[in-house]
N, C-alpha and C positions, 0 to 999 in steps of 0.2 A: 477427402470432402473440399470442396471449392472454398476459397477464402476471400473476403473483401479486406483489403488494407486501407486504414485511414491514416492519413498524414496530413494534419494541420501545420501550417508553417507561416512564418513573418520573418522577413529581413535575414534570410540564411543563403543568399545567393552563393556564397563561397562553398557551400556543403550540399545544397538541396540535390544536385544532379547525382553525386556519389550516393547520398542516403537513399534516394528513389531507386537507383539502378541496383543497389545491394538488396532491396527487397523484391524487386522485379526478377531477380536472377533465381528467386526460389521457385521451384516448380509448383508449389502450392499456391502461389499468389495468381488469383484469376482475375481481379481488378484492383486498381489502385486509385483511391479517391484522394487528390491532392487539394486541400482546401487552403487557398491563400487568404489570410486574415489581416489584410491591409498592408502588404508589404510596400516599401518604399524603394527597393532596389530592383535588381534584375531578375529576382527569383521567378517571378510569374513567367517571364520569357523563356527562361531555361525549362520550366515545367511545360510550357507550350510547344518548345521544340521537342520534348520528350513524347508528348502526347502524339505529335505528328509521326514519330517513328514507331511507337508502341500503341496499338489501340486498346490496350488494357488501362492506360492512364486516362483518368477522367477529371477534368478540371472543375474547380468551383471557386468563387470568390464570395467570401464572408463580410468583407468590408470592414474589418477591425472590431468584431463583436466579442473578442475574447475566445480563449483556447476552448472553453466549455462548450460555447454555443457553436463554435466551429466544429468541434467533435460530433455534436448532436446532428449537425446539417450531414456530415459524412455518414453517420449511422443511418440516417434516414434515406440517404441516396444508395445506400449498399443494397446489394441483391441476394448475398448469400449467407448461409447459416453461421458460419464462423467469421469473426471479425478480429482482424490483427491490427495492432498499433504500431505506429512508427513516427518518429520526429525527424525534421528536417536536417538536424545536425549530428545524428546518429549513425551507427553502422549495423545493419543486420548481417550477421555472419552466416556463411553457407549452411542451409538446412534448418535454420530457426523457425521459420513459419511452418515448414513441414512436420518437424518433430514435435513442435508444441500441439499442433493440430492432431498428430496421432496420439498424444497423450489424452486429448479430449475424446477422441474416438474410443479408446480404451476404457476410460471411466466416465459414464454418464452422471455420475454425481458432481462432477467439476463443472464450475462456471467458468474458470479462467486457468490457463496454463501459461507460465512464463518460463524463462531460462535463466541460467547463471550469466551475470553480466561482468564485464571488464571496464572498470572506470578509467578514462584517460582524458588529459594527460594525468600523471601520477597525481592522485588525490591528496588532499591534506589528511591528517590524522582522523578528524572526525568523520569525514566522508569514507576513508579507508575502512574504519571500524563498522560504518553502517553498512557498506557493500559486503564486507565480510560476513556480518550478521544475516543479511538478506540473503546471500548466497548459500548459507548453511541451512536455510529452510527449504526442504525438498518435497515431503509428503504432505497431504491433505492435513494430517495430524499436527505436522510441524507448524503450518501456517495457522491453524485454528488455535493452537497453544500459545502463540505469541503475536496475534493479531492487535492486542492492545499495547504492545511495546512501541511499534512504529509501523509504517506501511510496509507490508511484507514483500511487495512485489515492485519491480521496476516498470512503471506504466508502459512506456514505449516499446517494452520487450515482450508483450503479452499477446495471446490469442485467446479471444473470449467467445463464449457461446451466445448467439444473438438472442435465443430464447430466454436465457437467464438475465441478460442485460434488460430485456424489455420487461421482464417479470419484476425487477426491482426499480423499475420506473427511469432506466436510462441514466445519462450524464444530467447532472443538475448543479446549479450554481449554489454554493454554500459558503459559510464563513471560513471554512478550512479547506485544505487541498482536495479537489474533486476526485483525484484517484484514490486517496485513502478513504474518503466518504464511500466511494463504490465498493471497495474491498470490504469495508465494515458492514455495507447493506448487504453483500454477498453473504458474509458470515452470519449476519442476523437472520437471513432467509433460509439458512441451513444448507447453503451451497459450498461446495469444497473448492479449494485453491491449491495448486501444486506447482512444481517446476521440474523441467527436463534437467537432470542433474549434468549439464554440460555448459560450458561458456560459449554461447552463441550470439552475443550481442555486445556491441562495443558502446558504451554509454559516454558520450563526449561531452565535455563541459566547457563552456565559453563564458567569458565575462558578461553578465547581464542576463544569463539564462533564467527563465521565470522560475524554475525550480528552486532556485536560491534567493530570488529577489522578491517574491511575491509576498505581500503581508499575510497572505493564507498560511503561509508556512511558519510563521511566528510560533513559538513554544506555547503561547497561551491558546492559539487557535488549535493547535494539535491536541492540547490538553483538553479542550472543549469537546472535541471530535470523541476522543477516548471515553471521556465521561458520559457523553450522550449514549454511546452504544453499550458501555459498561453498565449503565443504568438498566438498560433493557435486559441484560444478562442476569443482573442481581434480581430484578423484579420476577423474572420467570423462575429463579431458583427458589424464591419465596422461603429464604434463610436469613437469619441475622448474619452480618459480616463484619469483619474486622479488617484494619489496615496494618499490614507489617511494614514499618518504616515511619518513624515520628520525626524524620528530617523534612528537609524543604519538599522533596517529591512527594512524600505522604501527605504532608498538610496541604499542598496545592491540589492533589487529587482529592482530598476530603472536600475541600472548599468547592470544587467543580461539581462533586456529586450532591452537595447541599442544594444547588440549583434545581436538582430533580427530586428534592425532599428525600434524600437518602443519607442516612448518617451512620457510621461505624459504631458499633457497641463500645469498641476501645481501639487503641493503638498497641502495637507490639514493636519492641525494640531491644537490641542487644547492647546498647550503650548504657553504662551504669549511670551516666550523668542524666540520662532522660528517664529512665524507669523511675516510677513513683510520681512522676510529674503528669502534666496535662498537656494535650494538643488539641486545638479546636474544641476546648471544653470537654475533652473526653480523657479518661485516665490512660497512662502508658504503663503497659505490663512487660515483664520479660516472657520470652517465648514459653517457658513451662506453665507459666499461669495463663498467658493470653491466647494460646491454641485451646479453645474449649470445644466440647463435643456439639455438633451441629452447626456451628459457624463456618461460614466460608471466609477464606482468606484471601484478600487482594494485596499482592505484594508491590510495593511502591518504593523500590530502593534502586536509584539510578548509577550507583557506582560500578566502575568497570569491573568486570569478573564476579559481580554480586549473585547474578541469577544462577550460576552453577553451584556456588556455595550453598546458597539458600534452598536449591532444590535438594542438594543432599541433607541438609538440616530437615527441612520439611518431610522428606521421606523417612528420615529417622523418627519423626514424630507420628508417623502413620499415616501422612497425608498423602493422596493421589492428584497429580496435576490435572487440571480442568475440573476434575469431580469435586475437588476439595479446595483448590487454590488456583490462581491465575497471577501471571505477572503483568502489571500495567505501567511500567516505567523502564 
């Protein structure tokens, strides 16, 4: 299947040629839309030189409208059913576009296929944990199971089905990260997300990268995104729900859900100092009393390693993940 690559960039003259050539080297790349979003360096001249030597490179000037609108411009200009993403400071490793496209070919339920990524230079502890978690999600079930934890895909590493992107309204400007919003909209529309279980993308980080400096990535914005789409899920289920975790994460999530007029029946916690108390004006129970028949459990415990421990405990209580509970922290 031919693939259109969308590469918005701004002020990445030092890396844009290497990034563009890395994706042009993939045999699946049929065209590359390079969208200059207001660069003040030599990046546009470098792209112009590439376009003269490779007719697959199509140049656009967005004029500093921001990455979301630049992406929308690239989507509109693209001609092919599959859309690959690329950024001007990353590297697409050999076979990335081809293998992700093949995964879409094999599974028509998928809207998007990613790959495992290598973060460089050596990431800090927080980013290292995030990439490790993200790389551990491979199947469609994996991504659906943990979509409320954090963005499950590295945006510039993916290939998307154009029809699915159009069906959910394309890229849009929101108060939280536009890529996480897109993954949540794919999930809400019933589309699958998956990864090729190979490391085929080098996610390079430089000072000032938008991924880490934008206000959209503040924890309060991410929480608002989760709550907005979790509310959709809870309303569809039409069941009472409880929140496991009466600490900071659980109370913050409860408050965010209140904005959607959704309130837990109670909280569950294992801390004896909290059991018997109240959070957000709801009682806090121990698990043995708090897990009640018919209630859906939203787990909001952010401590490292907590998810695997709680999966075992919820399983011992007879609950099935996704059917009876979800993690949202």
